[in-house]
C-alpha positions, 0 to 999 in steps of 0.5 A, a space after each residue: 196923694 194929696 191930703 184932700 183926696 186922702 180925706 175923701 177916700 177915707 170918708 167914702 170907705 167909712 160910708 161903704 163900711 156903714 152901709 155894709 154893716 146896716 145891710 148885714 144887720 137888716 138881713 140877719 133881722 129879716 131872717 131871724 124875725 118873722 113879722 107876717 100875721 099869724 094866719 098867713 101861709 098856714 095853709 093854701 086853699 085852691 078851688 078846683 074846676 072840672 079837670 080833664 082826665 090824665 092832664 097835668 094842671 099847675 095851681 099857683 098861689 103866692 110863691 107856691 106851685 102845686 101839680 094836680 093830675 086827675 087820673 083815669 082808671 087805666 092810668 091807675 092800673 098802669 101805675 100800680 103795675 109799673 116799677 121796672 124802670 123806676 129809681 125808687 119804686 117804693 118811695 123809700 127815699 122820698 119826702 111825703 106824708 104817711 098817707 102817700 106811702 103807696 104805689 100811687 103816692 096819693 091819698 085818693 087813687 084818682 088824684 095825684 098832688 105834688 109840688 111842681 118843682 123837680 128834684 134834679 135841678 129844682 126847675 118847674 115840672 111840666 107834662 111831657 106826653 104821658 110823663 112829667 119832666 123838669 123843663 130845664 133838666 133830664 129828670 122824668 117822672 110818672 103820673 105818681 111822681 116817681 123818678 124814671 131811671 136815667 143817667 143821674 140819680 134823683 128823688 121822686 117828686 115831693 108830696 105836700 100834706 094836703 086834703 080835698 073837700 068831700 066833693 073834690 072842689 077844694 084842695 088845701 095844702 099845708 106846707 
């Protein structure tokens, strides 16, 4: 190899090493220091419209997707009496606030709120008839976010810390 080619190769390797070092330092600083203003993403506020009963609604803000269901009295009664075909009917292994440790997994029986991300493959959740299901996997959930028994074991849907306005016109999520 000629001296000129060797010198060019050494220079290119140095530039690549310098670029890699700068990229690594930038990535480490980006993860270590949060430069957002303090008020951003302390909570998310959603204005709710009049939802249809027993219909899945997905609310989005920034990178947050929230699933909301306004449940009918029949659905509430069915959820309170089901449990035979659920993986974790008591939600013992689930991530949820204390107020959601009940059969309906909600603060208010008429409304179910959860993150719109499944717990099997981490894909979005959508309505599948009178059930919820991951769009890219086999995970299925009831309208309380409890996982049905299947070939694989996975957790119930995660419940965020949330509050409704007294007239259910606003939903506030604290991630």
